[in-house]
VMD Tcl script that builds the backbone (N, CA, C; Angstrom):
set m [mol new atoms 429]
animate dup $m
set s [atomselect $m all]
$s set {name element resname resid chain x y z} {
  {N N UNK 1 A 0.772 -1.090 -0.035}
  {CA C UNK 1 A 0.079 0.000 -0.035}
  {C C UNK 1 A 0.961 1.327 -0.027}
  {N N UNK 2 A 0.651 2.326 -0.663}
  {CA C UNK 2 A 1.259 3.627 -0.898}
  {C C UNK 2 A 1.105 4.309 0.328}
  {N N UNK 3 A 2.118 4.844 0.811}
  {CA C UNK 3 A 2.153 5.721 1.996}
  {C C UNK 3 A 1.506 7.028 1.498}
  {N N UNK 4 A 0.616 7.624 2.429}
  {CA C UNK 4 A -0.081 8.935 1.997}
  {C C UNK 4 A 0.299 9.822 3.215}
  {N N UNK 5 A 0.273 11.130 3.062}
  {CA C UNK 5 A 0.369 12.163 3.986}
  {C C UNK 5 A -1.139 12.858 4.148}
  {N N UNK 6 A -1.761 13.044 3.107}
  {CA C UNK 6 A -2.999 13.813 2.936}
  {C C UNK 6 A -4.079 13.027 2.526}
  {N N UNK 7 A -5.390 13.048 2.576}
  {CA C UNK 7 A -6.396 12.405 1.838}
  {C C UNK 7 A -6.388 12.773 0.414}
  {N N UNK 8 A -6.257 13.994 -0.017}
  {CA C UNK 8 A -6.495 14.510 -1.130}
  {C C UNK 8 A -5.192 15.071 -1.904}
  {N N UNK 9 A -4.867 14.648 -3.121}
  {CA C UNK 9 A -3.689 15.074 -3.944}
  {C C UNK 9 A -3.723 16.653 -4.041}
  {N N UNK 10 A -4.859 17.280 -4.187}
  {CA C UNK 10 A -4.867 18.703 -4.468}
  {C C UNK 10 A -4.242 19.333 -3.230}
  {N N UNK 11 A -4.512 18.969 -2.064}
  {CA C UNK 11 A -3.903 19.618 -0.726}
  {C C UNK 11 A -2.245 19.424 -0.785}
  {N N UNK 12 A -1.861 18.209 -1.257}
  {CA C UNK 12 A -0.494 18.177 -1.184}
  {C C UNK 12 A 0.183 18.905 -2.184}
  {N N UNK 13 A -0.405 19.078 -3.446}
  {CA C UNK 13 A 0.038 19.996 -4.333}
  {C C UNK 13 A -0.029 21.342 -3.815}
  {N N UNK 14 A -1.047 21.847 -3.096}
  {CA C UNK 14 A -0.978 23.271 -2.693}
  {C C UNK 14 A 0.079 23.537 -1.686}
  {N N UNK 15 A 0.235 22.346 -0.753}
  {CA C UNK 15 A 1.429 22.618 0.225}
  {C C UNK 15 A 2.653 22.776 -0.399}
  {N N UNK 16 A 2.842 21.926 -1.356}
  {CA C UNK 16 A 4.280 21.965 -2.145}
  {C C UNK 16 A 4.527 23.199 -2.723}
  {N N UNK 17 A 3.456 23.706 -3.426}
  {CA C UNK 17 A 3.548 24.826 -4.129}
  {C C UNK 17 A 3.851 26.108 -3.336}
  {N N UNK 18 A 3.008 26.190 -2.091}
  {CA C UNK 18 A 3.350 27.290 -1.092}
  {C C UNK 18 A 4.602 26.942 -0.519}
  {N N UNK 19 A 5.038 25.865 -0.230}
  {CA C UNK 19 A 6.306 25.566 0.233}
  {C C UNK 19 A 7.369 26.218 -0.489}
  {N N UNK 20 A 7.399 25.968 -1.850}
  {CA C UNK 20 A 8.487 26.357 -2.661}
  {C C UNK 20 A 8.387 27.906 -2.721}
  {N N UNK 21 A 7.115 28.518 -2.901}
  {CA C UNK 21 A 7.180 29.814 -2.645}
  {C C UNK 21 A 7.675 30.497 -1.648}
  {N N UNK 22 A 7.306 30.005 -0.319}
  {CA C UNK 22 A 7.690 30.512 0.974}
  {C C UNK 22 A 9.285 30.135 1.075}
  {N N UNK 23 A 9.745 28.952 0.532}
  {CA C UNK 23 A 11.179 28.738 0.585}
  {C C UNK 23 A 11.832 29.796 -0.176}
  {N N UNK 24 A 11.395 30.249 -1.174}
  {CA C UNK 24 A 12.209 31.365 -1.964}
  {C C UNK 24 A 12.082 32.637 -1.187}
  {N N UNK 25 A 11.054 32.904 -0.762}
  {CA C UNK 25 A 10.918 34.149 0.204}
  {C C UNK 25 A 11.771 34.162 1.350}
  {N N UNK 26 A 11.695 33.003 2.031}
  {CA C UNK 26 A 12.530 32.874 3.340}
  {C C UNK 26 A 14.058 32.833 3.076}
  {N N UNK 27 A 14.351 32.137 1.970}
  {CA C UNK 27 A 15.819 32.151 1.488}
  {C C UNK 27 A 16.249 33.564 1.074}
  {N N UNK 28 A 15.615 34.424 0.491}
  {CA C UNK 28 A 15.914 35.617 0.269}
  {C C UNK 28 A 16.079 36.582 1.517}
  {N N UNK 29 A 15.170 36.464 2.301}
  {CA C UNK 29 A 15.201 36.966 3.673}
  {C C UNK 29 A 16.506 36.554 4.454}
  {N N UNK 30 A 16.834 35.287 4.597}
  {CA C UNK 30 A 18.018 34.713 5.210}
  {C C UNK 30 A 19.275 35.307 4.524}
  {N N UNK 31 A 19.352 35.296 3.130}
  {CA C UNK 31 A 20.435 35.880 2.397}
  {C C UNK 31 A 20.725 37.498 2.726}
  {N N UNK 32 A 19.513 38.107 2.994}
  {CA C UNK 32 A 19.394 39.529 3.331}
  {C C UNK 32 A 20.026 39.672 4.653}
  {N N UNK 33 A 19.696 38.861 5.663}
  {CA C UNK 33 A 20.122 38.883 7.113}
  {C C UNK 33 A 21.490 38.562 7.049}
  {N N UNK 34 A 21.819 37.678 6.248}
  {CA C UNK 34 A 23.431 37.459 6.402}
  {C C UNK 34 A 24.195 38.491 5.760}
  {N N UNK 35 A 23.676 39.102 4.558}
  {CA C UNK 35 A 24.460 40.272 4.100}
  {C C UNK 35 A 24.479 41.559 4.995}
  {N N UNK 36 A 23.457 41.660 5.899}
  {CA C UNK 36 A 23.331 42.886 6.642}
  {C C UNK 36 A 23.934 42.535 8.045}
  {N N UNK 37 A 24.637 41.315 8.203}
  {CA C UNK 37 A 25.144 40.972 9.603}
  {C C UNK 37 A 26.343 41.457 9.836}
  {N N UNK 38 A 26.238 42.232 11.032}
  {CA C UNK 38 A 27.443 42.869 11.679}
  {C C UNK 38 A 27.437 42.198 13.163}
  {N N UNK 39 A 28.681 41.908 13.537}
  {CA C UNK 39 A 28.766 41.097 14.855}
  {C C UNK 39 A 28.592 41.959 16.065}
  {N N UNK 40 A 28.644 43.341 16.013}
  {CA C UNK 40 A 28.479 44.040 17.173}
  {C C UNK 40 A 26.982 44.279 17.679}
  {N N UNK 41 A 26.074 44.275 16.719}
  {CA C UNK 41 A 24.748 44.518 17.023}
  {C C UNK 41 A 23.981 43.378 17.447}
  {N N UNK 42 A 23.213 43.309 18.495}
  {CA C UNK 42 A 22.574 42.069 18.980}
  {C C UNK 42 A 21.371 41.739 18.097}
  {N N UNK 43 A 20.752 42.647 17.603}
  {CA C UNK 43 A 19.525 42.592 16.758}
  {C C UNK 43 A 19.833 41.771 15.546}
  {N N UNK 44 A 20.990 41.883 14.885}
  {CA C UNK 44 A 21.305 41.307 13.734}
  {C C UNK 44 A 21.595 39.618 14.068}
  {N N UNK 45 A 21.912 39.384 15.264}
  {CA C UNK 45 A 21.993 37.961 15.581}
  {C C UNK 45 A 20.433 37.499 15.820}
  {N N UNK 46 A 19.506 38.032 16.423}
  {CA C UNK 46 A 18.274 37.595 16.352}
  {C C UNK 46 A 17.729 37.685 14.940}
  {N N UNK 47 A 17.998 38.444 14.135}
  {CA C UNK 47 A 17.297 38.553 12.918}
  {C C UNK 47 A 17.884 37.393 11.992}
  {N N UNK 48 A 19.146 37.022 12.181}
  {CA C UNK 48 A 19.709 35.932 11.423}
  {C C UNK 48 A 19.287 34.485 12.034}
  {N N UNK 49 A 19.275 34.315 13.294}
  {CA C UNK 49 A 18.693 33.261 13.833}
  {C C UNK 49 A 17.184 33.041 13.412}
  {N N UNK 50 A 16.678 33.963 13.629}
  {CA C UNK 50 A 14.970 33.943 13.257}
  {C C UNK 50 A 14.718 33.632 11.851}
  {N N UNK 51 A 15.333 34.259 10.859}
  {CA C UNK 51 A 15.054 34.016 9.414}
  {C C UNK 51 A 15.666 32.580 9.058}
  {N N UNK 52 A 16.799 32.274 9.641}
  {CA C UNK 52 A 17.430 30.879 9.410}
  {C C UNK 52 A 16.520 29.950 9.811}
  {N N UNK 53 A 16.040 29.950 11.031}
  {CA C UNK 53 A 15.280 28.904 11.621}
  {C C UNK 53 A 14.009 28.848 10.846}
  {N N UNK 54 A 13.376 29.801 10.465}
  {CA C UNK 54 A 12.139 29.740 9.442}
  {C C UNK 54 A 12.532 29.048 8.170}
  {N N UNK 55 A 13.588 29.453 7.590}
  {CA C UNK 55 A 14.177 28.822 6.223}
  {C C UNK 55 A 14.394 27.373 6.464}
  {N N UNK 56 A 15.044 26.920 7.493}
  {CA C UNK 56 A 15.413 25.440 7.760}
  {C C UNK 56 A 14.147 24.706 7.936}
  {N N UNK 57 A 13.076 25.303 8.956}
  {CA C UNK 57 A 11.911 24.440 9.084}
  {C C UNK 57 A 11.164 24.471 7.766}
  {N N UNK 58 A 11.112 25.402 6.880}
  {CA C UNK 58 A 10.364 25.279 5.597}
  {C C UNK 58 A 11.005 24.291 4.744}
  {N N UNK 59 A 12.251 24.329 4.732}
  {CA C UNK 59 A 12.945 23.129 3.859}
  {C C UNK 59 A 12.736 21.786 4.482}
  {N N UNK 60 A 12.908 21.676 5.714}
  {CA C UNK 60 A 12.518 20.377 6.316}
  {C C UNK 60 A 11.110 19.750 6.123}
  {N N UNK 61 A 10.230 20.882 6.168}
  {CA C UNK 61 A 8.833 20.315 5.947}
  {C C UNK 61 A 8.484 20.167 4.581}
  {N N UNK 62 A 9.180 20.896 3.717}
  {CA C UNK 62 A 8.978 20.532 2.294}
  {C C UNK 62 A 9.256 19.220 1.808}
  {N N UNK 63 A 10.694 18.849 2.319}
  {CA C UNK 63 A 11.336 17.704 1.951}
  {C C UNK 63 A 10.480 16.481 2.763}
  {N N UNK 64 A 9.955 16.696 3.830}
  {CA C UNK 64 A 9.200 15.630 4.450}
  {C C UNK 64 A 7.738 15.434 3.622}
  {N N UNK 65 A 7.233 16.424 3.383}
  {CA C UNK 65 A 5.966 16.241 2.422}
  {C C UNK 65 A 6.235 15.563 1.211}
  {N N UNK 66 A 7.269 15.924 0.498}
  {CA C UNK 66 A 7.608 15.346 -0.822}
  {C C UNK 66 A 7.934 13.854 -0.668}
  {N N UNK 67 A 8.725 13.521 0.349}
  {CA C UNK 67 A 9.032 11.940 0.500}
  {C C UNK 67 A 8.098 11.373 1.431}
  {N N UNK 68 A 6.806 11.955 1.555}
  {CA C UNK 68 A 5.677 11.361 2.412}
  {C C UNK 68 A 6.084 10.650 3.671}
  {N N UNK 69 A 6.839 11.395 4.554}
  {CA C UNK 69 A 7.316 10.953 5.936}
  {C C UNK 69 A 6.027 11.176 6.852}
  {N N UNK 70 A 5.999 10.267 7.812}
  {CA C UNK 70 A 5.038 10.383 8.808}
  {C C UNK 70 A 5.147 11.550 9.684}
  {N N UNK 71 A 6.254 12.064 9.864}
  {CA C UNK 71 A 6.377 13.255 10.659}
  {C C UNK 71 A 6.117 14.546 10.011}
  {N N UNK 72 A 5.606 14.567 8.758}
  {CA C UNK 72 A 5.483 15.764 7.918}
  {C C UNK 72 A 4.452 16.618 8.429}
  {N N UNK 73 A 3.315 16.149 8.998}
  {CA C UNK 73 A 2.195 16.911 9.595}
  {C C UNK 73 A 2.705 17.637 10.722}
  {N N UNK 74 A 3.510 16.992 11.619}
  {CA C UNK 74 A 4.132 17.793 12.807}
  {C C UNK 74 A 4.881 18.939 12.415}
  {N N UNK 75 A 5.676 18.677 11.307}
  {CA C UNK 75 A 6.723 19.709 10.944}
  {C C UNK 75 A 6.067 20.834 10.259}
  {N N UNK 76 A 4.950 20.494 9.550}
  {CA C UNK 76 A 4.010 21.481 8.845}
  {C C UNK 76 A 3.371 22.424 9.853}
  {N N UNK 77 A 2.874 21.718 10.995}
  {CA C UNK 77 A 2.173 22.453 11.881}
  {C C UNK 77 A 3.158 23.334 12.657}
  {N N UNK 78 A 4.307 22.956 13.035}
  {CA C UNK 78 A 5.308 23.758 13.734}
  {C C UNK 78 A 5.757 24.968 12.810}
  {N N UNK 79 A 5.998 24.526 11.644}
  {CA C UNK 79 A 6.494 25.756 10.672}
  {C C UNK 79 A 5.303 26.681 10.442}
  {N N UNK 80 A 4.205 26.297 10.065}
  {CA C UNK 80 A 3.001 27.284 9.796}
  {C C UNK 80 A 2.623 28.126 11.132}
  {N N UNK 81 A 2.699 27.396 12.472}
  {CA C UNK 81 A 2.278 28.202 13.581}
  {C C UNK 81 A 3.487 29.135 13.865}
  {N N UNK 82 A 4.714 28.940 13.738}
  {CA C UNK 82 A 5.712 29.594 14.024}
  {C C UNK 82 A 5.703 30.902 12.968}
  {N N UNK 83 A 5.613 30.518 11.783}
  {CA C UNK 83 A 5.586 31.629 10.698}
  {C C UNK 83 A 4.390 32.461 10.988}
  {N N UNK 84 A 3.178 31.963 11.386}
  {CA C UNK 84 A 2.011 32.914 11.691}
  {C C UNK 84 A 2.176 33.606 12.841}
  {N N UNK 85 A 2.924 33.180 13.906}
  {CA C UNK 85 A 3.148 33.907 15.115}
  {C C UNK 85 A 3.993 35.109 14.966}
  {N N UNK 86 A 5.017 34.765 13.942}
  {CA C UNK 86 A 6.056 35.769 13.782}
  {C C UNK 86 A 5.384 36.860 12.960}
  {N N UNK 87 A 4.663 36.481 11.909}
  {CA C UNK 87 A 3.913 37.392 10.994}
  {C C UNK 87 A 2.976 38.322 11.945}
  {N N UNK 88 A 2.150 37.732 12.850}
  {CA C UNK 88 A 1.419 38.630 13.797}
  {C C UNK 88 A 2.160 39.586 14.583}
  {N N UNK 89 A 3.428 38.990 15.109}
  {CA C UNK 89 A 4.140 39.989 15.937}
  {C C UNK 89 A 4.777 41.151 15.058}
  {N N UNK 90 A 5.097 40.713 13.877}
  {CA C UNK 90 A 5.525 41.876 13.078}
  {C C UNK 90 A 4.534 42.818 12.643}
  {N N UNK 91 A 3.300 42.388 12.423}
  {CA C UNK 91 A 2.207 43.311 12.024}
  {C C UNK 91 A 1.747 44.158 13.422}
  {N N UNK 92 A 1.794 43.705 14.489}
  {CA C UNK 92 A 1.513 44.394 15.768}
  {C C UNK 92 A 2.716 45.506 15.984}
  {N N UNK 93 A 3.838 44.970 15.775}
  {CA C UNK 93 A 5.147 45.895 15.674}
  {C C UNK 93 A 4.875 47.070 15.004}
  {N N UNK 94 A 4.445 46.860 13.561}
  {CA C UNK 94 A 4.196 47.851 12.543}
  {C C UNK 94 A 3.226 48.842 13.134}
  {N N UNK 95 A 2.035 48.275 13.620}
  {CA C UNK 95 A 0.895 49.259 14.060}
  {C C UNK 95 A 1.285 49.996 15.292}
  {N N UNK 96 A 2.187 49.281 16.190}
  {CA C UNK 96 A 2.573 50.156 17.404}
  {C C UNK 96 A 3.450 51.364 17.001}
  {N N UNK 97 A 4.126 51.331 16.019}
  {CA C UNK 97 A 4.895 52.313 15.510}
  {C C UNK 97 A 4.489 53.217 14.374}
  {N N UNK 98 A 3.169 53.077 14.137}
  {CA C UNK 98 A 2.532 53.601 13.045}
  {C C UNK 98 A 3.380 53.517 11.648}
  {N N UNK 99 A 3.840 52.341 11.385}
  {CA C UNK 99 A 4.468 52.129 10.031}
  {C C UNK 99 A 3.598 51.243 9.223}
  {N N UNK 100 A 3.267 51.458 7.960}
  {CA C UNK 100 A 2.448 50.631 7.144}
  {C C UNK 100 A 1.020 50.514 7.700}
  {N N UNK 101 A 0.442 51.547 7.962}
  {CA C UNK 101 A -0.886 51.468 8.359}
  {C C UNK 101 A -2.022 51.887 7.428}
  {N N UNK 102 A -1.688 51.927 6.077}
  {CA C UNK 102 A -2.458 52.173 4.976}
  {C C UNK 102 A -3.372 51.014 4.874}
  {N N UNK 103 A -4.764 51.321 4.357}
  {CA C UNK 103 A -5.571 50.195 4.234}
  {C C UNK 103 A -5.145 49.003 3.348}
  {N N UNK 104 A -4.372 49.295 2.333}
  {CA C UNK 104 A -3.918 48.195 1.525}
  {C C UNK 104 A -3.090 47.136 2.348}
  {N N UNK 105 A -2.018 47.731 3.088}
  {CA C UNK 105 A -1.328 46.942 4.014}
  {C C UNK 105 A -2.195 46.025 5.094}
  {N N UNK 106 A -3.163 46.867 5.545}
  {CA C UNK 106 A -3.946 46.143 6.273}
  {C C UNK 106 A -4.939 44.908 5.851}
  {N N UNK 107 A -5.298 45.137 4.630}
  {CA C UNK 107 A -5.857 44.310 3.877}
  {C C UNK 107 A -4.999 42.910 3.614}
  {N N UNK 108 A -3.888 43.317 3.056}
  {CA C UNK 108 A -2.992 42.220 2.731}
  {C C UNK 108 A -2.497 41.435 4.102}
  {N N UNK 109 A -2.258 42.160 5.242}
  {CA C UNK 109 A -2.135 41.378 6.367}
  {C C UNK 109 A -3.185 40.586 6.889}
  {N N UNK 110 A -4.437 41.085 6.667}
  {CA C UNK 110 A -5.614 40.199 7.074}
  {C C UNK 110 A -5.631 39.049 6.180}
  {N N UNK 111 A -5.520 39.213 4.975}
  {CA C UNK 111 A -5.668 38.062 3.970}
  {C C UNK 111 A -4.434 37.154 4.251}
  {N N UNK 112 A -3.336 37.313 4.579}
  {CA C UNK 112 A -2.237 36.622 5.029}
  {C C UNK 112 A -2.553 35.687 6.230}
  {N N UNK 113 A -2.959 36.363 7.258}
  {CA C UNK 113 A -3.409 35.773 8.439}
  {C C UNK 113 A -4.453 34.776 8.375}
  {N N UNK 114 A -5.547 35.062 7.528}
  {CA C UNK 114 A -6.585 34.113 7.321}
  {C C UNK 114 A -6.126 32.937 6.416}
  {N N UNK 115 A -5.314 33.144 5.407}
  {CA C UNK 115 A -4.903 32.120 4.539}
  {C C UNK 115 A -3.895 31.152 5.400}
  {N N UNK 116 A -3.086 31.638 6.102}
  {CA C UNK 116 A -2.290 30.604 7.095}
  {C C UNK 116 A -3.077 29.951 8.053}
  {N N UNK 117 A -4.075 30.636 8.797}
  {CA C UNK 117 A -4.840 29.893 9.703}
  {C C UNK 117 A -5.766 28.835 8.906}
  {N N UNK 118 A -6.213 29.240 7.770}
  {CA C UNK 118 A -6.966 28.055 6.933}
  {C C UNK 118 A -6.058 27.010 6.502}
  {N N UNK 119 A -4.923 27.303 6.215}
  {CA C UNK 119 A -3.911 26.373 5.761}
  {C C UNK 119 A -3.630 25.427 6.926}
  {N N UNK 120 A -3.531 25.843 8.117}
  {CA C UNK 120 A -3.279 24.973 9.348}
  {C C UNK 120 A -4.495 24.124 9.515}
  {N N UNK 121 A -5.630 24.653 9.491}
  {CA C UNK 121 A -7.059 23.939 9.687}
  {C C UNK 121 A -6.976 22.742 8.602}
  {N N UNK 122 A -6.818 23.035 7.340}
  {CA C UNK 122 A -6.797 22.081 6.233}
  {C C UNK 122 A -5.895 20.956 6.400}
  {N N UNK 123 A -4.591 21.449 6.750}
  {CA C UNK 123 A -3.594 20.318 7.133}
  {C C UNK 123 A -3.906 19.294 8.219}
  {N N UNK 124 A -4.568 19.870 9.149}
  {CA C UNK 124 A -4.954 18.974 10.277}
  {C C UNK 124 A -6.363 18.196 9.980}
  {N N UNK 125 A -7.040 18.774 9.371}
  {CA C UNK 125 A -8.360 18.243 8.796}
  {C C UNK 125 A -8.379 17.035 7.911}
  {N N UNK 126 A -7.484 17.154 6.854}
  {CA C UNK 126 A -7.345 16.296 5.900}
  {C C UNK 126 A -6.149 15.476 5.831}
  {N N UNK 127 A -5.411 15.087 7.018}
  {CA C UNK 127 A -4.432 14.488 7.107}
  {C C UNK 127 A -4.802 13.007 6.877}
  {N N UNK 128 A -4.220 11.966 6.395}
  {CA C UNK 128 A -4.491 10.795 6.138}
  {C C UNK 128 A -4.286 10.052 7.360}
  {N N UNK 129 A -5.420 9.407 7.718}
  {CA C UNK 129 A -5.412 8.341 8.946}
  {C C UNK 129 A -5.591 6.884 8.490}
  {N N UNK 130 A -4.641 6.070 8.875}
  {CA C UNK 130 A -4.667 4.653 8.679}
  {C C UNK 130 A -5.925 4.064 9.494}
  {N N UNK 131 A -6.883 3.262 8.855}
  {CA C UNK 131 A -7.902 2.748 9.343}
  {C C UNK 131 A -7.380 1.348 9.897}
  {N N UNK 132 A -7.603 0.847 11.153}
  {CA C UNK 132 A -7.264 -0.389 11.497}
  {C C UNK 132 A -8.377 -1.370 11.529}
  {N N UNK 133 A -8.270 -2.454 11.071}
  {CA C UNK 133 A -9.362 -3.466 11.038}
  {C C UNK 133 A -8.752 -4.753 11.851}
  {N N UNK 134 A -8.465 -4.497 12.975}
  {CA C UNK 134 A -7.800 -5.606 13.656}
  {C C UNK 134 A -8.990 -6.629 14.220}
  {N N UNK 135 A -9.976 -6.074 14.737}
  {CA C UNK 135 A -11.052 -6.927 15.369}
  {C C UNK 135 A -12.177 -7.183 14.530}
  {N N UNK 136 A -11.967 -7.038 12.987}
  {CA C UNK 136 A -13.091 -7.378 12.182}
  {C C UNK 136 A -13.471 -8.823 12.045}
  {N N UNK 137 A -12.539 -9.670 12.268}
  {CA C UNK 137 A -12.999 -10.960 12.328}
  {C C UNK 137 A -13.714 -11.457 13.507}
  {N N UNK 138 A -13.610 -10.806 14.571}
  {CA C UNK 138 A -14.298 -11.120 15.798}
  {C C UNK 138 A -15.754 -10.583 15.904}
  {N N UNK 139 A -16.146 -9.790 15.050}
  {CA C UNK 139 A -17.566 -9.353 14.878}
  {C C UNK 139 A -18.439 -10.402 14.539}
  {N N UNK 140 A -19.321 -10.675 15.456}
  {CA C UNK 140 A -20.301 -11.730 15.080}
  {C C UNK 140 A -20.097 -13.110 15.609}
  {N N UNK 141 A -18.788 -13.284 16.057}
  {CA C UNK 141 A -18.539 -14.675 16.554}
  {C C UNK 141 A -18.807 -14.782 18.017}
  {N N UNK 142 A -18.861 -15.913 18.441}
  {CA C UNK 142 A -19.304 -16.363 19.830}
  {C C UNK 142 A -18.107 -16.568 20.692}
  {N N UNK 143 A -17.348 -15.597 20.935}
  {CA C UNK 143 A -16.245 -15.811 21.804}
  {C C UNK 143 A -16.530 -15.290 23.249}
}
mol reanalyze $m
mol bondsrecalc $m
mol representation Tube
mol addrep $m
């Protein structure tokens, strides 16, 4: 029997497509953090560790989904929750310092939060569960 991660192939294709897009985005952000890195500022350490960890989690979850590993759902949940919480913290930080408070930014931020929470819900709702038929022979017997 073939190993499955999700019930539907369309969800797997969506996860892989978004994984590749986010892989390119986080890869560019990690490269930017490395190019700006100066050893004397503590914020650069945090930025590099943060973007690097998101990049590594994305790469790991993408590889696990492609190779149909049993741990791929766990790593996808960790990655998307980590990414969503970081995005929400960034949005709150922008609003606290009155940066990017135009309606177009607020709309894009709201859409991104809704898409990520929907994706987390879909991953957990449509993960493949193996049905176990151990006691099927005992049904109807007089034991």
